[in-house]
C-alpha positions, 0 to 999 in steps of 0.5 A, spaced: 499 500 500 503 507 498 504 512 504 498 516 505 499 524 503 499 529 507 497 536 506 500 541 509 495 545 510 491 541 514 494 543 520 494 550 521 491 556 524 485 556 528 485 548 528 491 548 530 491 550 538 486 543 539 492 540 538 496 544 542 492 544 548 492 536 548 499 537 548 500 542 553 494 540 558 495 534 557 501 534 561 498 530 569 500 536 573 496 540 568 490 535 567 489 534 573 488 542 575 494 541 580 496 548 580 492 555 577 492 554 570 493 561 566 491 561 559 492 566 554 497 569 555 499 574 549 505 577 552 506 577 560 502 576 566 503 581 572 500 578 579 500 583 585 501 581 591 499 584 597 501 586 604 498 590 609 501 592 616 498 595 623 491 594 620 488 593 626 488 599 631 484 601 637 477 605 637 477 611 637 472 617 634 477 619 628 479 616 622 487 616 621 490 612 615 497 613 617 498 608 622 496 602 617 498 600 609 498 596 604 505 594 601 503 591 593 509 587 590 509 584 583 510 577 580 510 577 573 509 571 568 512 570 562 511 564 558 517 562 553 517 561 546 518 554 544 517 550 538 518 543 535 521 541 529 522 535 527 523 531 521 522 524 520 521 519 513 512 515 512 515 509 512 518 509 521 511 511 523 506 508 518 507 500 519 505 502 526 499 506 525 498 500 520 497 495 525 495 500 530 490 500 525 487 493 524 486 492 531 494 491 534 493 497 539 492 498 546 490 505 545 483 507 546 482 512 541 486 512 535 487 517 529 483 514 523 489 519 519 496 518 519 498 525 520 493 525 526 497 519 529 504 523 527 501 528 531 498 525 537 505 522 537 509 529 537 504 531 543 505 526 547 512 528 548 511 535 548 506 534 555 512 530 558 517 535 556 512 540 559 511 537 566 519 536 566 519 543 566 513 546 570 517 543 576 524 542 575 526 546 568 531 551 568 532 557 564 535 554 556 535 550 550 527 548 550 525 549 557 523 554 562 524 555 569 520 551 574 517 552 580 524 548 583 528 553 580 524 558 582 524 558 588 531 555 589 533 562 586 528 566 591 531 564 598 533 557 596 531 550 601 527 552 606 528 544 608 535 540 606 532 534 603 535 527 605 535 520 601 528 518 602 526 511 604 519 508 607 524 508 613 524 516 614 519 518 609 514 520 615 519 523 619 521 528 611 514 529 611 513 532 618 519 536 617 516 540 611 509 541 614 513 543 621 517 549 616 510 551 613 507 558 616 501 557 621 497 561 616 497 556 611 495 549 616 489 548 614 487 551 607 482 547 603 487 547 597 493 547 601 497 541 597 504 537 598 507 536 592 512 529 592 517 526 587 515 519 585 519 516 589 517 519 595 510 517 594 513 510 593 516 511 600 510 513 603 506 508 601 510 503 602 511 506 610 504 505 611 504 498 608 508 496 614 515 498 613 515 503 617 517 503 625 511 507 627 506 503 623 507 497 624 508 490 620 501 490 618 501 496 617 494 501 615 488 496 617 492 491 618 493 490 610 500 490 609 502 493 602 496 492 599 492 497 603 494 501 597 489 501 591 491 507 587 486 512 591 488 519 593 493 520 598 494 526 604 498 527 610 496 530 616 490 532 613 494 535 607 492 532 600 498 529 597 500 530 589 504 527 585 508 532 581 511 526 575 516 532 573 519 534 580 527 530 580 528 525 587 527 527 594 524 533 592 518 536 594 513 542 595 508 545 599 503 551 597 497 552 596 494 551 588 492 558 588 499 559 589 503 556 584 501 559 576 502 556 569 500 560 563 501 559 556 498 563 550 494 557 549 490 561 543 495 566 542 496 567 534 503 565 535 502 558 537 502 554 531 501 546 528 503 544 521 504 537 518 508 538 512 509 532 507 515 534 503 514 529 497 510 534 493 517 538 494 523 534 494 520 528 492 522 525 499 518 520 505 520 525 509 514 529 513 515 535 517 512 536 524 512 544 526 509 546 532 510 553 536 507 555 543 508 558 550 510 556 557 511 558 564 510 557 571 510 562 577 509 563 584 505 569 588 507 569 595 514 566 596 513 566 603 508 562 603 511 555 601 516 550 603 520 547 598 524 541 600 530 541 596 
């Protein structure tokens, strides 16, 4: 069977936003709504952070505003412009696509067109890269400063990280909570964002591998206690941030962590270009252009375990 023809005009303009939405917002952190998402940022988003001083005073008959005040500072979220420039041979993916069309696929929904299949594969890689950048990215080629880098630059670690195991994970998580200001404890959206290895250690600890739990574990179920549900620590929801590096964690309110993108911005672009009509080759070029970045609001309300 001949290789399918991919038109260069099918995946540009307004329709492109659908693929960018899938690529960016299917990153696990964004898909779960674990941080606050600010879409449609054209260039920059400025967030005002207010701090009151001497707000309450003893009552008298006068109005005297001189003893109290409001100090406003500004946090700026500037999404980084990123792009994908990929060239592949149609033969490399065509056999996989044909096999999937015949039913030999683990995917529940497979794009019926080969061009859709190519973009879905690339979009998945973009989502993975975005998830990593959100948490541990460093400004440079193909990335932007993630929360770990931003918080480290603004005050450094609040609690020094250690090598987390099932034997010490409860003590280490306790250090993070103990370092939190009392003003955020009990907030509904307060979340303990942990790396994969910390989450695994915590699950194992609750299964009976921590000295404080006992060999039978939670509800005397041992290692079978966990069935993939939600986790919490001392009443604080735990979110497994897959983009965090091992042995790192962040305690913050969801409303204090922001992800920004120009998802519907006119700079966003997705194109699939079949080079057959241009140079006679079997190459396909995939072009994506988008913006993404993160920022936090109040540094004093965040605990960085790093």
